C-alpha positions as CSV (number, residue, x, y, z in Angstrom):
1,M,37.4,183.7,105.5
2,R,35.0,182.2,103.0
3,T,36.2,179.6,100.5
4,V,34.0,181.1,97.7
5,D,35.8,184.4,98.1
6,L,39.2,182.8,97.7
7,I,38.0,180.9,94.7
8,Q,36.7,184.1,93.1
9,R,39.8,186.1,93.8
10,K,42.1,183.3,92.3
11,R,39.7,183.0,89.4
12,N,40.2,186.7,88.8
13,G,44.0,186.3,88.9
14,E,44.6,187.9,92.3
15,E,47.4,186.7,94.6
16,L,46.2,185.1,97.8
17,S,48.2,185.6,101.0
18,S,50.1,182.9,102.8
19,E,47.5,182.8,105.5
20,E,44.7,182.3,103.0
21,I,46.5,179.4,101.3
22,T,47.2,177.8,104.6
23,W,43.6,178.2,105.7
24,L,42.3,176.6,102.5
25,V,44.7,173.6,102.7
26,N,44.0,173.1,106.4
27,G,40.3,173.3,105.9
28,Y,40.3,170.7,103.1
29,T,42.6,168.4,105.0
30,K,40.3,168.4,108.0
31,G,37.2,167.8,105.8
32,E,35.7,171.3,106.5
33,I,35.9,172.3,102.8
34,P,34.2,170.0,100.3
35,D,35.8,168.5,97.2
36,Y,33.7,170.6,94.8
37,Q,35.0,173.9,96.2
38,V,38.6,172.8,96.2
39,S,38.1,171.4,92.7
40,A,37.0,174.9,91.7
41,F,40.1,176.4,93.3
42,L,42.4,174.0,91.6
43,M,40.8,174.9,88.2
44,A,41.3,178.6,89.0
45,V,45.0,177.9,89.7
46,Y,45.2,175.9,86.5
47,Y,44.1,178.9,84.5
48,Q,45.6,181.7,86.6
49,N,48.8,180.2,87.9
50,M,50.3,181.0,91.3
51,T,53.0,183.3,92.5
52,D,56.2,182.2,94.2
53,V,54.7,183.4,97.5
54,E,51.5,181.2,97.0
55,V,53.5,178.2,95.9
56,G,55.8,178.6,99.0
57,A,52.8,178.9,101.2
58,M,51.2,175.8,99.7
59,V,54.4,173.8,100.2
60,E,54.7,174.8,103.8
61,S,51.0,174.2,104.6
62,I,51.1,170.7,103.0
63,I,54.1,169.8,105.0
64,A,52.5,171.2,108.2
65,S,49.4,169.1,107.6
66,G,51.4,166.1,109.0
67,E,54.6,165.3,110.7
68,R,58.1,166.0,109.4
69,L,60.3,162.9,109.4
70,D,63.6,163.7,111.1
71,L,66.2,161.3,109.6
72,S,69.2,163.0,111.2
73,S,69.8,160.0,113.5
74,I,70.4,157.8,110.4
75,S,74.0,157.9,109.3
76,G,75.1,158.5,105.7
77,P,74.1,161.1,103.0
78,K,70.3,161.1,102.3
79,V,69.3,161.8,98.7
80,D,65.9,161.2,97.1
81,K,64.8,161.1,93.4
82,H,61.5,162.1,91.9
83,S,59.9,162.1,88.5
84,T,57.2,164.5,87.3
85,G,55.5,161.5,85.7
86,G,55.7,159.7,82.4
87,V,54.6,156.6,80.5
88,G,56.6,153.5,81.3
89,D,58.7,155.5,83.7
90,K,60.0,153.1,86.3
91,T,63.4,154.7,86.8
92,S,62.8,155.2,90.5
93,L,62.9,151.5,91.0
94,I,66.2,151.2,89.2
95,S,68.1,154.4,90.0
96,A,67.3,154.3,93.8
97,P,68.6,150.7,94.4
98,L,71.7,151.5,92.4
99,A,72.4,154.6,94.4
100,A,71.7,152.8,97.7
101,A,74.1,150.0,96.6
102,A,76.7,152.7,96.2
103,G,76.3,154.0,99.7
104,V,73.5,156.6,99.4
105,K,70.6,156.4,101.8
106,V,67.4,156.9,99.7
107,P,64.3,157.8,101.6
108,M,61.5,158.0,99.1
109,I,57.9,159.4,99.5
110,S,56.3,158.5,96.2
111,G,53.0,159.0,94.4
112,R,50.3,157.1,92.7
113,A,49.0,157.0,89.1
114,L,48.1,160.5,88.0
115,G,46.2,161.1,84.7
116,H,47.8,159.0,81.9
117,T,51.0,158.4,83.9
118,G,51.9,155.6,86.2
119,G,52.7,155.8,89.9
120,T,55.7,154.2,91.8
121,L,53.4,153.1,94.7
122,D,51.0,151.3,92.3
123,K,53.9,149.5,90.7
124,L,55.3,148.4,94.0
125,E,51.9,147.3,95.3
126,S,51.6,144.9,92.4
127,I,54.2,142.9,94.4
128,P,52.3,140.5,96.7
129,G,52.6,141.7,100.3
130,F,54.5,144.9,99.6
131,R,53.6,147.6,102.1
132,T,53.8,151.3,101.3
133,N,52.0,152.4,104.4
134,L,54.9,152.0,106.8
135,S,54.8,153.9,110.1
136,A,57.5,156.6,110.7
137,D,59.5,154.2,112.8
138,E,59.2,151.3,110.3
139,F,60.3,153.6,107.5
140,K,63.3,154.8,109.4
141,D,64.2,151.2,110.3
142,V,64.1,150.0,106.7
143,L,66.1,153.1,105.6
144,D,68.7,152.5,108.3
145,R,69.1,148.7,107.7
146,V,68.7,148.5,103.9
147,G,69.5,152.0,102.7
148,Y,66.3,152.4,100.5
149,A,62.7,152.7,101.7
150,V,59.5,153.8,99.9
151,V,56.3,155.1,101.4
152,G,53.3,157.1,100.2
153,Q,51.4,160.0,101.6
154,S,49.7,159.0,104.8
155,D,47.7,160.3,107.7
156,T,50.9,161.4,109.3
157,V,53.1,162.5,106.4
158,T,51.8,165.2,104.0
159,P,48.1,164.0,104.3
160,A,47.0,167.2,102.5
161,D,49.0,166.2,99.4
162,G,47.3,162.8,99.4
163,K,43.9,164.4,99.2
164,L,44.9,167.1,96.7
165,Y,46.8,164.6,94.5
166,A,43.7,162.4,94.1
167,L,41.5,165.4,93.4
168,R,43.8,166.8,90.8
169,D,43.7,163.5,89.0
170,A,39.9,163.5,88.9
171,T,39.4,167.2,87.9
172,A,41.8,167.6,84.9
173,T,44.1,169.9,86.8
174,V,47.2,167.7,86.9
175,E,49.3,169.7,84.4
176,S,49.5,172.9,86.5
177,I,53.2,173.9,87.1
178,P,52.7,175.3,90.6
179,L,50.5,172.4,91.7
180,I,53.0,169.9,90.4
181,A,55.9,171.7,92.1
182,A,54.0,172.1,95.5
183,S,53.0,168.4,95.5
184,I,56.5,167.1,94.7
185,M,58.5,169.5,96.9
186,S,56.2,169.2,100.0
187,K,56.8,165.4,100.0
188,K,60.5,165.9,99.7
189,L,60.9,168.6,102.2
190,A,58.9,166.6,104.8
191,L,62.0,164.5,105.1
192,T,65.5,165.4,106.4
193,L,67.4,165.2,103.0
194,D,70.8,166.3,101.9
195,G,70.0,166.2,98.2
196,L,67.4,165.7,95.5
197,V,67.5,164.7,91.9
198,L,64.4,165.6,89.8
199,D,63.5,164.0,86.5
200,V,61.3,166.5,84.7
201,K,59.6,164.9,81.7
202,V,58.7,166.8,78.5
203,G,56.8,165.6,75.5
204,S,53.5,163.9,74.5
205,G,53.6,161.5,77.5
206,A,54.5,164.2,80.0
207,F,52.4,166.8,81.8
208,M,54.7,169.4,80.3
209,K,54.3,169.3,76.5
210,R,56.8,172.1,75.8
211,Q,60.4,172.3,76.9
212,T,60.0,175.9,78.0
213,D,57.3,174.8,80.5
214,A,59.5,171.9,81.7
215,R,62.3,174.3,82.3
216,K,60.0,176.6,84.3
217,L,58.9,173.6,86.5
218,A,62.5,172.5,87.0
219,Q,63.6,176.0,87.9
220,L,60.7,176.4,90.3
221,M,61.5,173.2,92.1
222,T,65.2,173.7,92.3
223,T,64.6,177.2,93.6
224,I,62.3,175.9,96.4
225,A,65.0,173.4,97.2
226,R,67.7,176.0,97.5
227,R,65.5,178.1,99.8
228,H,65.4,175.1,102.1
229,D,69.2,174.5,101.9
230,L,68.7,171.4,99.9
231,R,71.2,170.4,97.1
232,A,69.2,169.7,94.0
233,Q,69.5,169.0,90.3
234,A,66.8,168.6,87.6
235,L,67.2,166.6,84.4
236,I,64.8,167.5,81.6
237,T,64.2,164.3,79.7
238,D,62.3,163.3,76.6
239,M,58.9,161.6,77.0
240,N,57.6,161.6,73.4
241,Q,57.6,157.8,73.4
242,P,57.2,155.5,76.4
243,L,60.3,154.7,78.4
244,G,61.4,151.2,77.9
245,Y,58.9,148.7,76.5
246,A,56.5,147.9,79.5
247,I,53.5,150.1,80.5
248,G,51.5,148.9,83.4
249,N,52.3,148.1,87.0
250,A,53.3,144.4,87.2
251,L,54.6,144.5,83.7
252,E,56.9,147.4,84.7
253,I,58.2,145.4,87.7
254,M,59.2,142.7,85.3
255,E,61.1,145.2,83.2
256,V,62.7,146.7,86.3
257,S,64.0,143.2,87.2
258,Q,65.4,142.7,83.7
259,T,67.1,146.1,83.7
260,L,68.8,145.6,87.1
261,Q,70.2,142.4,85.7
262,S,71.7,144.3,82.8
263,A,69.1,143.0,80.3
264,G,66.8,146.0,80.1
265,P,66.0,148.4,77.3
266,D,68.8,150.8,76.4
267,D,66.9,154.1,77.0
268,L,65.6,152.9,80.4
269,T,69.1,151.7,81.4
270,R,70.9,154.9,80.3
271,L,68.5,157.2,82.0
272,S,68.3,155.2,85.3
273,V,72.1,155.0,85.5
274,E,72.5,158.7,84.9
275,I,69.9,159.6,87.6
276,A,71.7,157.2,90.0
277,A,75.0,158.8,89.1
278,R,73.6,162.3,89.9
279,M,72.3,161.0,93.3
280,I,75.7,159.5,94.1
281,F,77.5,162.7,93.1
282,I,75.1,165.0,95.1
283,A,75.6,162.7,98.1
284,K,79.4,163.3,97.7
285,I,80.2,159.6,97.7
286,V,82.8,160.3,94.9
287,P,84.5,163.6,93.9
288,T,83.3,163.9,90.2
289,L,80.2,163.1,88.2
290,D,82.3,160.9,85.9
291,D,83.3,158.8,88.9
292,A,79.7,158.6,90.0
293,R,78.7,157.3,86.6
294,E,81.4,154.6,86.7
295,L,80.2,153.6,90.2
296,A,76.6,153.5,89.1
297,Y,77.4,151.2,86.2
298,A,79.6,149.1,88.4
299,R,76.6,148.5,90.8
300,L,74.5,147.6,87.8
301,R,77.0,145.1,86.4
302,D,77.8,143.4,89.7
303,G,74.1,142.9,90.5
304,S,74.3,144.8,93.8
305,G,71.5,147.2,92.7
306,Y,69.3,144.2,91.9
307,R,70.0,142.6,95.3
308,K,69.3,146.0,97.0
309,L,65.8,146.1,95.5
310,K,65.2,142.6,96.7
311,E,66.2,143.6,100.2
312,T,63.8,146.6,100.2
313,I,61.0,144.4,98.9
314,E,61.6,141.8,101.7
315,A,62.0,144.6,104.4
316,Q,58.6,146.1,103.4
317,G,56.7,142.8,103.5
318,G,56.9,141.8,99.8
319,N,57.9,138.6,98.1
320,S,61.2,139.3,96.4
321,Q,61.0,136.1,94.4
322,V,58.8,138.0,92.0
323,L,62.0,139.5,90.4
324,D,63.0,136.0,89.4
325,R,59.6,134.3,88.9
326,F,57.3,136.6,87.1
327,E,54.4,134.2,87.4
328,L,54.2,135.3,91.1
329,L,53.1,138.7,90.0
330,P,49.5,139.5,88.9
331,N,49.1,138.3,85.3
332,A,46.5,139.3,82.7
333,T,44.0,136.7,81.4
334,G,43.8,138.1,77.8
335,A,46.1,139.6,75.2
336,M,45.6,141.4,71.9
337,E,48.2,142.2,69.2
338,I,48.4,145.4,67.3
339,F,49.8,145.0,63.8
340,A,51.6,147.4,61.4
341,P,49.2,148.4,58.6
342,R,52.2,148.8,56.2
343,G,55.9,148.6,56.2
344,G,58.2,151.5,57.1
345,Y,60.0,153.2,59.9
346,V,58.4,153.9,63.2
347,S,58.6,157.6,63.3
348,A,56.5,158.3,66.5
349,I,54.8,156.5,69.3
350,D,52.5,158.9,71.1
351,A,53.2,158.2,74.8
352,E,50.1,159.9,76.0
353,E,47.8,157.8,73.9
354,I,49.6,154.6,75.0
355,G,49.2,155.8,78.7
356,L,45.6,156.6,78.2
357,A,44.9,153.3,76.6
358,S,46.6,151.5,79.4
359,S,44.7,153.5,82.0
360,M,41.4,152.7,80.1
361,I,41.9,148.9,80.6
362,G,42.6,149.4,84.3
363,A,46.2,150.4,84.8
364,G,45.1,154.0,85.9
365,R,42.2,155.8,87.5
366,D,39.2,157.7,86.0
367,T,38.1,158.9,89.5
368,K,39.9,159.2,92.7
369,E,38.0,156.2,94.2
370,D,38.9,153.8,91.3
371,S,41.1,150.8,92.1
372,I,44.1,149.8,89.9
373,D,44.3,146.5,88.1
374,P,48.0,145.6,88.6
375,A,48.1,142.9,85.8
376,V,47.1,145.0,82.8
377,G,49.0,147.2,80.4
378,V,50.9,147.4,77.1
379,I,54.1,145.8,76.0
380,L,55.8,147.5,73.0
381,E,57.5,145.4,70.4
382,V,59.2,148.3,68.6
383,K,60.6,151.7,69.4
384,V,60.9,154.9,67.4
385,G,63.5,154.6,64.5
386,Q,62.9,150.8,64.1
387,K,62.1,149.5,60.6
388,V,59.0,147.1,60.4
389,E,57.4,145.0,57.8
390,S,53.7,145.1,57.0
391,G,51.8,143.0,59.5
392,A,54.6,143.1,62.1
393,V,53.4,143.2,65.7
394,L,53.8,146.7,67.1
395,C,52.7,146.0,70.6
396,R,50.5,143.8,72.8
397,L,47.7,144.8,75.1
398,Y,47.2,142.7,78.2
399,F,43.8,142.8,79.9
400,T,41.5,141.1,82.4
401,K,38.2,142.7,81.3
402,E,37.0,143.0,77.7
403,D,34.6,145.9,78.1
404,R,36.9,148.7,76.9
405,I,39.6,146.7,75.1
406,Q,38.4,147.6,71.6
407,E,38.4,151.3,72.4
408,A,41.9,151.0,74.0
409,A,43.1,149.0,70.9
410,E,42.0,151.8,68.6
411,R,43.8,154.3,70.7
412,V,47.0,152.3,70.6
413,E,46.8,151.9,66.8
414,D,46.5,155.7,66.4
415,A,49.5,156.2,68.6
416,F,51.9,154.6,66.1
417,R,53.2,156.6,63.1
418,L,55.0,155.0,60.2
419,S,57.1,156.8,57.6
420,N,59.2,155.9,54.5
421,S,62.4,157.5,55.9
422,E,64.2,156.9,59.1
423,P,63.5,159.6,61.7
424,E,66.3,161.7,63.3
425,P,67.3,160.3,66.6
426,R,66.2,162.3,69.7
427,E,68.3,163.1,72.8
428,L,67.1,161.4,75.9
429,I,68.4,164.1,78.3
430,L,67.7,167.5,77.0
431,E,68.9,169.8,79.8
432,V,70.2,169.9,83.3
433,V,68.9,172.6,85.7
434,S,70.5,173.2,89.1
């Protein structure tokens, strides 16, 4: 086979065989196929899509690029959760501890910042000492003892996805439905799971801008799950404004701590508890979804979810005191306020623009080699529907370097829309696909 022939055929809209997809993924993983050719292939997929056969082959070849983690020796139902990516989306760090506190074992292989969206691993790595590169045995040990463990792609688990994930981020091919599905599902199916809850974001801050596309992605991923005898549900949730108030890695850890202590934003709390409830229900801890919701809220109120996150942080080498003492987290050296140019109702906050501005000052990556600045980001002071006076503070930018702060500030200013009338409230959970 020749890589250029596969690129050309996919560019022309042809279906590649399972053997050809496997050959391409294996060659790239081993370093035999260069970035520029795989970049061309990813762009061809972006424009021409993939068939179910191709997606299935990509999932299997990504899994086969490393080892499968057999968790059957660990007692208890094992259910994971994954989000397709959003702005201010830190639900994994709230819903997983709540579910684990309710008796679910939560083995999580997470991703990094992608495009304008944040990554769970980057958020956790803002905690001093926290390790996401656990060995398979360490991962199993934390999962068995604590009930909740988080790792990223590694040289042993889905290494192909780690390489492809970074390349997609740097080549503007993130938003492809088949590539998103293959990336997420390969990580999940590399583990021995009983169930999976998916949070498929839709709106300005999501990769899926239209609900029809979000539904296609949700259906594709739940179909892949069923083919592998995995119980799965997908929530399609609104991402037209940032979730919660904090955008940026250490800033989001602070908001996670507040939320797990019953002092977090309403939207973030509601969605995180609902996801936790779905995890508890799929794990068959309780007989009904209503019972699962009651249990998730109970674990929030009694602080056991908060304590569970602390246990995981300690078990993975981190300093759990950061959840009580925010000064132990990386902190920005500068701040800039963005003011309302006039009075009115906040009718929109473009989540993508906020995410891009946050990334611009260091919270994300422009190239796959870029490092993350864990201290920087944006804190909103208002949400959609709120009435503000002229000159009121809309948000604050936190930064450590000044070279792009003005450009980021202009982006943030443009993200806010004010109107004379109160906007209609939007639903947070739009659909459930199973």
